[in-house]
C-alpha positions as CSV (number, residue, x, y, z in Angstrom):
1,X,0.0,0.0,0.0
2,X,1.1,3.6,-0.6
3,X,3.1,4.9,2.3
4,X,2.2,8.0,4.3
5,X,5.8,8.9,4.9
6,X,8.9,8.6,2.8
7,X,12.2,9.0,4.8
8,X,15.1,9.9,2.5
9,X,18.6,9.3,3.8
10,X,21.3,10.8,1.7
11,X,24.7,9.2,2.0
12,X,28.3,9.3,0.7
13,X,30.8,7.1,2.6
14,X,28.9,7.0,5.9
15,X,30.0,3.6,7.1
16,X,30.7,5.0,10.6
17,X,27.2,6.3,11.2
18,X,24.8,4.6,8.9
19,X,23.7,1.8,11.2
20,X,23.0,4.3,14.0
21,X,21.0,6.4,11.5
22,X,19.0,3.5,10.2
23,X,18.3,2.1,13.6
24,X,16.9,5.5,14.7
25,X,14.7,5.7,11.6
26,X,13.3,2.2,12.0
27,X,12.3,3.0,15.6
28,X,10.9,6.4,14.8
29,X,8.7,5.1,11.9
30,X,7.4,1.9,13.6
31,X,3.9,3.3,14.1
32,X,3.8,5.1,10.7
33,X,3.1,3.5,7.3
34,X,6.5,4.4,5.9
35,X,9.1,3.6,3.3
36,X,12.9,4.3,3.9
37,X,14.9,5.3,0.9
38,X,18.7,5.5,1.0
39,X,19.9,7.8,-1.8
40,X,23.6,7.0,-2.2
41,X,26.1,9.1,-4.1
42,X,28.4,6.2,-5.1
43,X,29.9,5.4,-1.7
44,X,33.3,3.6,-1.9
45,X,33.3,2.3,1.7
46,X,31.0,-0.2,3.5
47,X,28.0,2.1,3.6
48,X,25.9,0.0,1.3
49,X,27.0,-3.4,2.8
50,X,25.7,-2.2,6.2
51,X,22.6,-0.6,4.8
52,X,21.6,-3.6,2.8
53,X,20.9,-5.6,6.0
54,X,17.8,-3.4,6.5
55,X,14.5,-3.7,4.8
56,X,14.8,-0.5,2.9
57,X,15.0,0.8,-0.7
58,X,18.5,1.7,-1.9
59,X,19.1,3.8,-5.0
60,X,22.4,5.0,-6.2
61,X,23.8,7.6,-8.7
62,X,25.0,6.3,-11.9
63,X,27.7,8.9,-12.4
64,X,30.1,10.1,-9.7
65,X,30.5,13.4,-11.6
66,X,26.9,14.2,-10.7
67,X,27.7,14.3,-6.9
68,X,26.4,17.3,-5.0
69,X,24.6,18.0,-1.7
70,X,21.5,18.9,-3.7
71,X,21.3,15.7,-5.8
72,X,20.9,13.3,-2.8
73,X,17.5,14.6,-1.7
74,X,16.2,14.9,-5.2
75,X,17.4,11.4,-6.1
76,X,15.5,10.1,-3.1
77,X,12.4,12.1,-4.0
78,X,12.6,10.7,-7.5
79,X,11.6,7.3,-6.0
80,X,9.5,8.5,-3.1
81,X,5.8,7.8,-2.9
82,X,4.8,9.2,0.5
83,X,2.5,12.2,1.2
84,X,5.2,13.5,3.6
85,X,8.9,13.5,2.9
86,X,11.5,13.5,5.7
87,X,15.1,14.4,4.8
88,X,18.0,13.2,6.9
89,X,21.7,12.8,6.3
90,X,23.5,9.5,6.9
91,X,25.4,10.9,9.7
92,X,22.3,11.9,11.7
93,X,20.3,10.1,14.3
94,X,16.6,11.1,14.6
95,X,14.5,11.4,17.7
96,X,11.7,8.9,17.8
97,X,9.1,11.4,19.1
98,X,9.6,14.1,16.4
99,X,7.9,12.6,13.3
100,X,4.5,12.0,14.7
101,X,4.3,15.6,16.1
102,X,5.6,17.0,12.7
103,X,3.1,15.0,10.7
104,X,0.2,16.2,12.9
105,X,1.3,19.8,12.4
106,X,1.4,19.4,8.6
107,X,-2.0,17.7,8.6
108,X,-3.7,20.4,10.6
109,X,-2.2,23.5,8.8
110,X,-3.0,23.7,5.0
111,X,-0.3,26.3,4.3
112,X,2.5,24.7,6.3
113,X,5.0,23.1,4.0
114,X,7.7,21.9,6.4
115,X,8.5,21.3,10.0
116,X,11.9,21.0,11.7
117,X,13.1,20.6,15.3
118,X,16.3,21.3,17.2
119,X,19.6,19.8,16.1
120,X,22.3,18.7,18.5
121,X,25.9,18.7,17.2
122,X,27.7,15.6,18.6
123,X,31.2,16.3,17.1
124,X,32.7,19.7,17.8
125,X,36.4,18.9,17.2
126,X,36.7,21.7,14.7
127,X,35.8,25.4,14.7
128,X,33.0,25.0,12.2
129,X,30.9,22.5,14.1
130,X,31.9,24.1,17.4
131,X,30.4,27.3,16.2
132,X,27.3,25.5,14.8
133,X,26.8,23.9,18.2
134,X,26.6,27.4,19.8
135,X,24.0,28.7,17.4
136,X,20.6,29.2,19.1
137,X,17.8,28.2,16.8
138,X,14.8,30.5,16.1
139,X,11.6,28.7,16.7
140,X,8.1,29.3,15.3
141,X,7.8,30.7,11.7
142,X,11.1,30.5,9.9
143,X,12.4,31.2,6.4
144,X,14.1,27.8,5.9
145,X,14.9,24.6,7.7
146,X,18.4,23.2,8.1
147,X,19.5,19.9,9.6
148,X,16.7,17.9,8.0
149,X,13.0,18.4,8.1
150,X,9.6,16.9,7.3
151,X,8.0,18.3,4.2
152,X,4.5,18.1,2.6
153,X,4.7,16.5,-0.8
154,X,2.1,18.8,-2.3
155,X,4.2,21.8,-1.4
156,X,7.3,20.4,-3.0
157,X,5.4,19.6,-6.2
158,X,4.0,23.2,-6.2
159,X,7.6,24.6,-6.3
160,X,8.8,22.2,-9.0
161,X,11.4,20.0,-7.4
162,X,12.6,19.0,-3.9
163,X,16.3,19.9,-4.0
164,X,18.3,21.8,-6.7
165,X,20.8,19.2,-8.1
166,X,23.2,22.0,-9.1
167,X,23.9,23.0,-5.5
168,X,26.9,21.7,-3.6
169,X,25.6,23.3,-0.4
170,X,22.7,25.5,0.8
171,X,20.2,23.1,-0.8
172,X,17.8,23.3,2.3
173,X,18.1,27.1,2.4
174,X,17.2,27.4,-1.3
175,X,14.3,25.0,-0.9
176,X,12.9,27.1,2.0
177,X,13.1,30.3,0.0
178,X,11.4,28.8,-2.9
179,X,8.5,27.5,-0.7
180,X,8.1,30.8,1.2
181,X,8.2,32.8,-2.1
182,X,5.2,30.7,-3.3
183,X,3.2,31.5,-0.1
184,X,4.0,28.4,1.9
185,X,5.1,28.6,5.5
186,X,7.8,26.7,7.5
187,X,8.0,26.1,11.2
188,X,10.7,25.0,13.7
189,X,9.5,23.5,16.9
190,X,11.4,23.4,20.2
191,X,11.6,19.6,20.2
192,X,14.7,17.5,19.8
193,X,14.7,16.1,16.2
194,X,18.3,15.3,15.2
195,X,21.7,14.4,16.6
196,X,24.3,15.2,14.1
197,X,27.7,13.3,14.0
198,X,29.5,15.6,11.7
199,X,33.1,15.7,10.3
200,X,36.0,15.1,12.7
201,X,38.6,16.7,10.4
202,X,40.7,19.5,11.7
203,X,39.4,23.0,10.9
204,X,42.1,23.5,8.1
205,X,41.6,20.1,6.5
206,X,37.8,20.6,6.5
207,X,38.1,23.9,4.6
208,X,40.4,22.4,2.0
209,X,38.3,19.3,1.8
210,X,35.2,21.4,1.1
211,X,36.9,23.2,-1.7
212,X,38.0,19.8,-3.2
213,X,34.5,18.3,-3.0
214,X,33.0,21.6,-4.4
215,X,31.0,22.2,-1.2
216,X,32.2,25.8,-1.3
217,X,31.0,26.2,-4.8
218,X,27.5,26.4,-3.2
219,X,27.9,30.1,-2.5
220,X,28.3,31.0,-6.2
221,X,25.8,28.3,-7.4
222,X,23.2,29.6,-5.0
223,X,23.6,33.2,-6.1
224,X,23.4,32.2,-9.8
225,X,20.3,30.1,-9.2
226,X,18.6,33.0,-7.5
227,X,19.1,35.5,-10.3
228,X,15.7,37.0,-11.2
229,X,14.0,35.4,-8.1
230,X,12.4,37.2,-5.2
231,X,15.1,36.0,-2.8
232,X,18.1,37.1,-4.9
233,X,19.3,39.6,-2.3
234,X,19.0,37.0,0.5
235,X,21.3,34.7,-1.6
236,X,23.8,37.6,-2.0
237,X,23.6,38.5,1.7
238,X,24.5,34.9,2.5
239,X,27.9,35.4,0.8
240,X,28.5,39.1,1.9
241,X,31.8,38.4,3.5
242,X,33.1,36.6,0.4
243,X,31.8,39.2,-1.9
244,X,33.6,41.8,0.2
245,X,36.7,39.7,-0.1
246,X,36.3,39.7,-3.8
247,X,35.9,43.4,-3.9
248,X,39.1,43.7,-1.9
249,X,40.9,41.4,-4.4
250,X,39.9,43.8,-7.2
251,X,41.0,46.8,-5.3
252,X,44.4,45.2,-4.5
253,X,44.9,44.1,-8.1
254,X,44.2,47.7,-9.4
255,X,46.6,49.1,-6.8
256,X,49.3,46.7,-7.8
257,X,48.7,47.4,-11.4
258,X,49.4,51.1,-10.7
259,X,52.4,50.0,-8.5
260,X,50.8,51.3,-5.3
261,X,51.4,48.9,-2.4
262,X,50.0,51.2,0.3
263,X,46.4,50.0,-0.1
264,X,47.3,46.2,0.1
265,X,49.4,46.7,3.2
266,X,46.7,48.8,4.8
267,X,44.0,46.2,4.1
268,X,46.2,43.5,5.6
269,X,47.0,45.4,8.8
270,X,43.5,46.6,9.3
271,X,42.0,43.2,8.6
272,X,44.3,41.2,10.9
273,X,43.9,43.9,13.7
274,X,40.1,43.9,13.5
275,X,39.7,40.1,13.4
276,X,42.3,39.6,16.2
277,X,40.2,41.9,18.5
278,X,36.9,40.3,17.4
279,X,38.2,36.7,17.9
280,X,40.5,37.6,20.8
281,X,43.1,35.4,19.1
282,X,45.6,36.2,16.4
283,X,45.6,32.5,15.4
284,X,41.8,32.4,15.0
285,X,41.9,35.7,13.1
286,X,44.5,34.5,10.6
287,X,42.5,31.3,10.1
288,X,39.2,33.2,9.5
289,X,40.9,35.4,6.9
290,X,42.5,32.4,5.2
291,X,39.2,30.6,5.2
292,X,37.5,33.6,3.5
293,X,39.9,33.6,0.7
294,X,39.5,29.9,0.1
295,X,35.7,30.3,0.2
296,X,35.8,33.2,-2.2
297,X,37.6,30.9,-4.7
298,X,34.8,28.4,-4.3
299,X,32.2,31.2,-4.9
300,X,33.8,32.2,-8.2
301,X,34.1,28.6,-9.4
302,X,30.5,27.8,-8.4
303,X,29.1,30.9,-10.1
304,X,30.7,30.2,-13.5
305,X,29.9,26.5,-13.4
306,X,27.4,25.4,-16.1
307,X,24.1,24.5,-14.4
308,X,21.7,21.6,-15.4
309,X,18.0,21.7,-15.5
310,X,17.0,21.0,-11.8
311,X,13.8,19.3,-13.1
312,X,15.8,16.8,-15.2
313,X,15.7,13.1,-14.3
314,X,18.7,11.8,-12.4
315,X,20.5,8.9,-13.9
316,X,20.5,6.2,-11.2
317,X,20.2,2.5,-10.5
318,X,18.1,0.6,-7.9
319,X,20.5,-1.5,-5.7
320,X,17.8,-3.0,-3.4
């Protein structure tokens, strides 16, 4: 029979966490007519070996060049049949009490497109996730959901597609903005929903890894996808530090062209001094400035990358 709920788990080399994730999903959906879909981006570890022990559907990309954060949710949605779609990453563990509450909210509010809960970061070894763990969520009506969420299928179909396959990051932000711009609402409730077991890389290796995997391309891809849309300035604002860095690059290049080194030296001194005071650490200040430059490279490369039609069918194969 047709499921009420489709749980989409997106994975890429999640052998450390996938069993924990699947166990939590199985428990959370035991009283709901559900299907569990693992959307895999061609993992090269034991993710699929471990996942295949569960009674779930497993679908996998056909081409590794198609990998992106945005393609996983859309791949799962391509095979989903439920009236409600719950998105979760393979390194997440879901709270068993969240889903029934979220489904009830969606059933009773015709304009509500999605519901999220609180997210607890379990790995804070690097500066990125340590900072994420300190963020206080806004509850009630929100502009987008991050860290997974439960969505109404009808709302997703109204805005054309679930997740933009061109985005290597910010796919949930972009989805939320598309929904809100069409008159739908989103809500975050003050209820535990997710435990997130993120990357354990050092801060430096994580930044470089994200450039290599094109995660940082998301800044430019997001801005490009928002051109002509009501939320264009939100997309630009999301990358304001990087765009400021880009303007600084241009100013330095012009100064050096005219053999003027005063401006570059002034920018360097002012930047390091300001960030050292703000971070209360020269080391963290230098790391932040370095990170901005790496991320700005990603923004440029993402903006100039050739996009695909986000409504196009994803080439994939059914594994199980």
